[in-house]
C-alpha positions as CSV (number, residue, x, y, z in Angstrom):
1,X,87.8,92.3,107.7
2,X,84.4,92.0,106.1
3,X,83.5,94.6,103.6
4,X,80.5,96.8,104.2
5,X,77.3,95.5,102.6
6,X,76.0,97.1,99.4
7,X,78.9,99.6,98.9
8,X,78.0,102.8,97.1
9,X,81.7,103.1,96.0
10,X,83.8,100.2,94.8
11,X,87.4,100.9,94.0
12,X,89.7,98.1,92.6
13,X,93.4,98.6,91.7
14,X,93.2,102.4,91.4
15,X,96.4,104.0,90.0
16,X,97.1,107.7,89.4
17,X,100.1,108.5,87.2
18,X,101.6,111.9,86.4
19,X,103.5,112.5,83.1
20,X,106.7,114.4,83.8
21,X,109.9,115.2,81.9
22,X,111.6,112.6,83.9
23,X,109.0,110.0,83.1
24,X,105.8,108.8,84.6
25,X,105.4,109.0,88.4
26,X,102.8,107.0,90.3
27,X,101.1,108.9,93.2
28,X,98.5,106.2,93.9
29,X,99.6,102.6,93.3
30,X,97.0,99.9,93.2
31,X,94.5,101.1,95.9
32,X,91.4,99.0,96.5
33,X,88.5,99.6,98.9
34,X,84.8,99.8,99.3
35,X,82.6,102.5,101.0
36,X,79.1,102.1,102.2
37,X,76.9,104.2,104.5
38,X,79.7,104.7,107.0
39,X,82.5,107.0,108.0
40,X,85.7,105.7,106.3
41,X,88.9,107.4,107.4
42,X,92.0,107.5,105.2
43,X,95.2,108.2,107.1
44,X,98.7,108.7,106.1
45,X,101.6,111.1,106.1
46,X,101.8,114.0,103.6
47,X,102.5,112.6,100.2
48,X,101.0,109.2,100.9
49,X,98.3,109.5,98.2
50,X,95.2,110.0,100.4
51,X,94.1,113.3,98.8
52,X,95.0,112.0,95.3
53,X,92.7,109.0,96.0
54,X,89.8,111.3,96.9
55,X,90.4,113.6,93.9
56,X,90.6,110.6,91.6
57,X,87.1,109.5,92.6
58,X,85.9,113.0,91.8
59,X,88.0,113.1,88.6
60,X,89.4,116.4,89.8
61,X,93.0,116.0,88.7
62,X,95.1,118.0,86.2
63,X,95.4,116.9,82.5
64,X,98.9,115.5,83.3
65,X,97.3,112.9,85.5
66,X,96.2,109.5,84.2
67,X,93.6,107.6,86.2
68,X,93.6,103.8,85.8
69,X,91.4,101.3,87.6
70,X,90.1,97.8,87.2
71,X,86.9,99.2,88.8
72,X,85.8,102.7,89.8
73,X,82.1,102.3,90.4
74,X,79.9,104.8,92.2
75,X,76.3,103.5,92.5
76,X,75.2,103.2,88.9
77,X,78.1,105.3,87.4
78,X,81.3,103.9,86.1
79,X,83.6,106.8,87.0
80,X,86.5,105.4,85.0
81,X,84.6,105.7,81.7
82,X,82.2,108.6,82.5
83,X,82.4,111.6,80.2
84,X,83.1,115.0,81.6
85,X,79.4,115.9,81.0
86,X,78.4,112.9,83.1
87,X,80.8,113.8,85.8
88,X,79.3,117.3,86.0
89,X,76.0,115.6,87.1
90,X,77.9,113.6,89.7
91,X,80.1,116.2,91.2
92,X,78.2,118.3,93.8
93,X,74.9,116.6,93.0
94,X,75.8,113.0,94.0
95,X,79.3,113.4,95.5
96,X,80.2,116.4,97.5
97,X,83.7,117.5,98.5
98,X,84.6,119.5,101.6
99,X,88.0,121.1,101.3
100,X,90.5,122.0,104.0
101,X,90.2,125.8,104.3
102,X,87.1,127.8,103.4
103,X,89.2,130.9,102.9
104,X,90.5,129.4,99.7
105,X,87.4,127.5,98.7
106,X,84.7,130.2,98.8
107,X,84.4,132.9,96.2
108,X,85.5,136.2,97.9
109,X,83.3,138.4,95.7
110,X,80.0,136.6,96.3
111,X,78.0,136.4,99.5
112,X,78.0,132.9,101.1
113,X,74.2,132.7,100.6
114,X,74.6,133.4,96.9
115,X,77.2,130.7,96.6
116,X,75.0,128.1,98.3
117,X,72.0,129.2,96.3
118,X,74.0,128.9,93.1
119,X,74.7,125.2,93.9
120,X,71.0,124.5,94.5
121,X,70.0,126.2,91.3
122,X,72.6,124.4,89.2
123,X,72.1,120.9,90.5
124,X,68.5,120.9,91.5
125,X,67.2,123.1,88.7
126,X,65.1,125.2,91.0
127,X,64.2,128.9,90.8
128,X,65.8,131.7,92.7
129,X,63.3,131.9,95.5
130,X,63.3,128.2,96.2
131,X,67.1,128.1,96.1
132,X,67.2,130.9,98.7
133,X,64.7,129.0,100.9
134,X,66.8,125.8,100.6
135,X,69.9,127.7,101.5
136,X,68.4,129.3,104.6
137,X,67.1,125.9,105.7
138,X,70.6,124.4,105.1
139,X,72.3,127.1,107.1
140,X,70.0,126.4,109.9
141,X,70.6,122.6,109.7
142,X,74.4,123.2,110.1
143,X,73.6,125.1,113.3
144,X,74.3,128.6,112.1
145,X,72.4,131.2,114.1
146,X,70.5,133.9,112.3
147,X,70.8,132.4,108.8
148,X,69.2,135.4,107.2
149,X,72.1,137.6,108.4
150,X,74.8,135.1,107.5
151,X,73.2,134.7,104.0
152,X,74.3,138.2,103.2
153,X,77.9,137.9,104.6
154,X,81.0,137.6,102.5
155,X,83.6,134.9,103.2
156,X,86.0,137.4,104.9
157,X,83.3,138.3,107.3
158,X,82.9,134.9,108.9
159,X,85.2,132.9,111.2
160,X,87.0,129.7,110.3
161,X,84.5,127.5,112.1
162,X,81.5,129.3,110.5
163,X,83.2,129.2,107.1
164,X,83.6,125.4,107.4
165,X,79.9,125.1,108.3
166,X,79.1,127.1,105.2
167,X,81.2,124.8,103.1
168,X,79.3,121.8,104.6
169,X,76.0,123.5,103.8
170,X,77.1,124.2,100.3
171,X,78.0,120.5,99.7
172,X,74.8,119.2,101.3
173,X,72.3,121.5,99.7
174,X,72.0,119.2,96.6
175,X,71.6,116.1,98.9
176,X,74.6,114.0,97.8
177,X,74.9,110.4,98.9
178,X,78.7,110.5,99.4
179,X,80.8,113.3,101.0
180,X,84.6,113.4,100.6
181,X,86.0,115.5,103.4
182,X,89.7,116.4,102.8
183,X,91.3,117.6,106.1
184,X,88.1,119.5,106.9
185,X,89.2,120.4,110.5
186,X,93.0,120.9,110.3
187,X,92.6,124.8,110.0
188,X,90.4,125.0,113.1
189,X,91.1,125.1,116.8
190,X,90.3,122.1,119.0
191,X,87.0,123.2,120.4
192,X,85.6,124.2,116.9
193,X,87.0,121.0,115.5
194,X,84.9,119.0,117.8
195,X,81.8,120.9,116.8
196,X,82.4,120.3,113.1
197,X,83.0,116.5,113.8
198,X,79.7,116.3,115.7
199,X,78.0,118.1,112.9
200,X,79.4,115.7,110.3
201,X,78.5,112.7,112.4
202,X,74.9,114.0,112.8
203,X,74.6,114.5,109.1
204,X,76.0,111.1,108.1
205,X,73.6,109.3,110.5
206,X,70.5,111.4,109.9
207,X,70.8,111.3,106.1
208,X,72.2,107.8,105.7
209,X,75.1,108.8,103.5
210,X,78.7,107.8,103.1
211,X,81.7,109.8,104.3
212,X,85.3,109.5,103.1
213,X,87.3,111.4,105.8
214,X,90.9,112.2,104.7
215,X,93.1,113.2,107.6
216,X,96.6,113.0,109.1
217,X,95.3,113.0,112.6
218,X,95.2,109.4,113.8
219,X,93.6,110.1,117.2
220,X,90.8,112.0,115.6
221,X,90.1,109.3,113.0
222,X,90.2,106.7,115.7
223,X,87.4,108.3,117.7
224,X,85.3,109.5,114.8
225,X,85.4,107.0,112.0
226,X,84.0,103.4,111.6
227,X,86.9,102.0,109.5
228,X,90.4,103.2,108.7
229,X,92.6,102.8,105.6
230,X,96.3,103.4,106.3
231,X,98.2,104.6,103.3
232,X,101.9,104.7,102.7
233,X,103.7,105.7,99.5
234,X,100.5,105.5,97.4
235,X,99.4,102.1,98.7
236,X,97.0,100.9,101.4
237,X,99.1,98.9,103.9
238,X,96.3,98.1,106.3
239,X,92.5,98.3,106.6
240,X,91.1,98.0,110.2
241,X,88.1,99.0,112.3
242,X,88.8,102.3,114.0
243,X,87.9,100.7,117.4
244,X,90.6,98.1,116.8
245,X,93.5,100.4,115.9
246,X,95.4,99.3,119.0
247,X,95.5,95.8,117.5
248,X,97.0,97.0,114.2
249,X,99.5,94.6,112.7
250,X,101.4,96.5,110.0
251,X,104.6,98.0,111.4
252,X,103.8,101.3,109.7
253,X,100.5,101.6,111.5
254,X,102.2,100.5,114.8
255,X,104.9,103.1,114.2
256,X,102.4,105.9,113.7
257,X,100.6,104.9,117.0
258,X,103.8,104.7,118.9
259,X,104.8,108.2,117.7
260,X,101.7,109.8,119.3
261,X,101.9,111.4,122.7
262,X,99.6,109.9,125.3
263,X,98.3,111.5,128.5
264,X,97.8,108.1,130.1
265,X,101.3,106.9,129.2
266,X,103.7,109.9,129.2
267,X,107.2,109.3,127.8
268,X,110.4,111.4,127.9
269,X,110.9,110.8,124.2
270,X,108.5,109.7,121.5
271,X,109.3,106.9,119.1
272,X,110.7,107.7,115.7
273,X,109.2,105.9,112.8
274,X,111.6,103.5,111.1
275,X,110.7,102.8,107.5
276,X,111.2,99.5,105.7
277,X,111.8,99.3,101.9
278,X,109.5,96.3,101.8
279,X,106.5,98.6,102.6
280,X,106.7,99.9,99.1
281,X,105.8,96.5,97.7
282,X,102.1,95.4,97.2
283,X,100.6,93.6,100.2
284,X,100.3,89.9,99.6
């Protein structure tokens, strides 16, 4: 598959190791990919390394983690050698991260408007009034009705869907060029999930930014993303266009697809994924 032209993120042979009493453990093992102005899905079971990959790009891992890469380049920044001070100018300002559940990501003792305004003031170096104006405009852009009222609400006073919109507004207020969304819809019901996906799609297209969409929902990624990386045991086993998933070749991807229920082809019993030890080895 051809790589996207002029990638904003270029990752080569990324490894994440954790130091433990039993010795080093590799959570990400030789991952390589590029990301341009597109929606790139990363799919895999729990523990496959997809979230670790996103956090390694952000350099948001504990001190026990060691990030090694032949190349970890974001636009003009070498993320593998950047200092913590340099990373502070990248996180939030140039790369935003949307987490899974706003209940655990938003500060419970600050109004949501204050939290978004704080992001604008920190990253854009604007005054209090301008930060508030930018916040209200951002809340309106993510389709929140009556942004002045919502500005004053606290996280416990908003629904899950509105909380996720607020998280998106917070990550976009500084106008980053890349968004990493880690399971941003898994805590939402189906109807609200669709609204959030439509919103993310609208933002990616209108702003011309890149989106790394981490999920375990293969059907959602198939209909939402442009390309898909399939991860197993810390490695990428297959990269394929989302529209071509039915033509996947790796047995792990095929096994995941066969384990999904289908309305157009009902079965009495779903297939059980049979793993092969050879999948743990690097793809030749």
